C-alpha positions, 0 to 999 in steps of 0.5 A: 799140900796133899800128895799126888800120886801118878800111874806114870812119871815120865821125865827127859832132859830136852825142850819139850817144845820139840820133843815129838816122841815123848809127846806122842808117848805120854799123850797115848798113855793119857788117852788110855786113861793113865794119870800122867807127870811128865818133867822136862825142860824148856828155855826162856822160863824164869822159873819152873812152869807147871801146865796141863797140857791134853790131859798130861800134868806138864812141869818144865825146868828152865834150860836158860836162853836159846841163844847162848851156850848153856854152861855146864854150871847151868847145865848142872843146876837144871839136871839137879833140879829134874833128879830132885822133881823125879824123885819127889813124884809119887808114881807107880811107874817111872819112865826115863827118857835117855841116860840123863835122868836115869839115876833118879828114875832108879832111885824113885822106883827102888824107894817106892818099890815101882817099875822102871822103864828105860827109853833109849832114844840114843845110844852111849859110850862112844866119842868121835872126839878124841879129847879126854874129857869126852873119852871120860864122858864117853865111859860114864855114859856108857856105864850109866847105859849099862846100868839102865838097861840091866835094871829096868823092868821094860827097856825101849828103843827106836829100832831093831839095829839099836835094840840088837846092839843094846842087847849085844852090849848089856845081855838084855834078852829082849828090848821093846822096839818103838820106831820114831814115826809121826802120828798117822795124818789122813789129810796133809794140808801143805804149809809154806813157812817161807820157802823160796818161790820158783826152784825145787827146795831141798829141805832139812828139817831138825836140829842143825848140828853142823858138825855131825851132819853132812851139811858141808857136803850138802852145801857143796852138793848144791853147788853141783845143781843149777836150779835148787834151793836149801832150806834148813829148818829148825834150832842150831846154836850161833856157832853152827849156823855161822858154819852153815853161812861160811860154807855157803859163802865158800861155795857161792851158793850164799843166795840158795841156802835158807836157814828158817827157825824152828817149827812146832813138832806137830807142824813138821808133816805140813812143812815137809808137805810144802817141799820138793825133796826132804834130805837125811844127811847123816854122817856115820861116826859111830855106832849111834849114828850108823844104827840111826834112823831119825824121825824126819825121815818118816815125817817126810813119808807122811808128807809124801816127800821124796827122800834123799838120805844116807846110806845106812842100814835102817834108812836103806830099809825103809826107802829102798821099797816100792816101785819106784822107791820113795827115796834115793841114797847116797854117800854122805861124805861125797857131795857128788853122791848127794847131788846125783842122788837129788838129781835122779829124784827130779829128773823124771816128773812122772816118776817124782809124782809116783815117788810122792804117792809111794811114800805117802802109802807106805806112811799111811801103811807102816810108818805111823804111830798106830802100832807103836801105840798098841806096843806101848800100851802092852807094856803099860798093861803088863806093869799096871795090870789090874788098875782101875784106869779106864781107856780112852779110845786105846786101840791095842791090837796085840802086836809083838811086843819086843824084838828078840834076838833069837827071831831076827 
């Protein structure tokens, strides 16, 4: 078989059907004329599946069945297959999304004398669990993160708070920030995936992790709101969904809590536009959650949806801007605080309409992929300068490339 050489090999251990950040990056790079291979995962695949999507050469490794828990052996086998595919791939740059594929990307880059990019969607090294296995896992993750941050040609993360923490932990002088924002949508047609009628819809969309999101507190808050429905739209394992149902029954609101299946990531702005309030209930368990923001926040804003969200720095920075601001903050440990934040958004129809306009205006002016794409292309221009690729509608406007602690 003839060897195929790529400009970029991007890899991630996640279900590619729902990883919007990875797809935005590889599509931007492909539009700029680079040959990109994306190696990731998918559920319900009988065997590795290769395809071409928007000019990206995609290879998906099976994660098994979505319905049940994935065994440690199955996870290890999937990770090994991913690593082997990364090492086999000839590329000029290896782009590792999170630590799981980092070691293989580093090996491939060093064997071939190529560049390495580490893209930190998350921070690692802390665990809210107290078990021995969890502590060991957190320690190993911390060591891999340190290794990748120190040995990559470029390090990327999602916001300035995480960039600063990575610098402090690992002594990296500068880190590129690519925000978790959606692609710009000049027109949003609301898409109703099955919302209840005739009542305000409080929408959560994203991964359903019952113990690391404030779902219990949000459901308790729902019981304090006379006329509202909670819609939880996304993927969750059966034990998480069972907890949601249990908590709803305990609060007597089981008829007002609705679990809907996940939608493709390119529909999420439209499903948000059909709701009444978007909710971001993050529990601050560690530095990873304290420095988070979540792409769902920015999807809500692009949809023109007012937001009730946890009071953490990166979220506060976004939703307290404007008059009126597009959202309200709450203490995620307090059901009363959550209920009060939602009530403040809903109680004044005129102010609510203004909030929707402010949310949309902020998304179009600041919180969209255009500026992030330019920053990403600057990274790759510096790595692959002099290549013979031909940009396709690439608009590189020379933004500030990296977060530098001395300038913060």
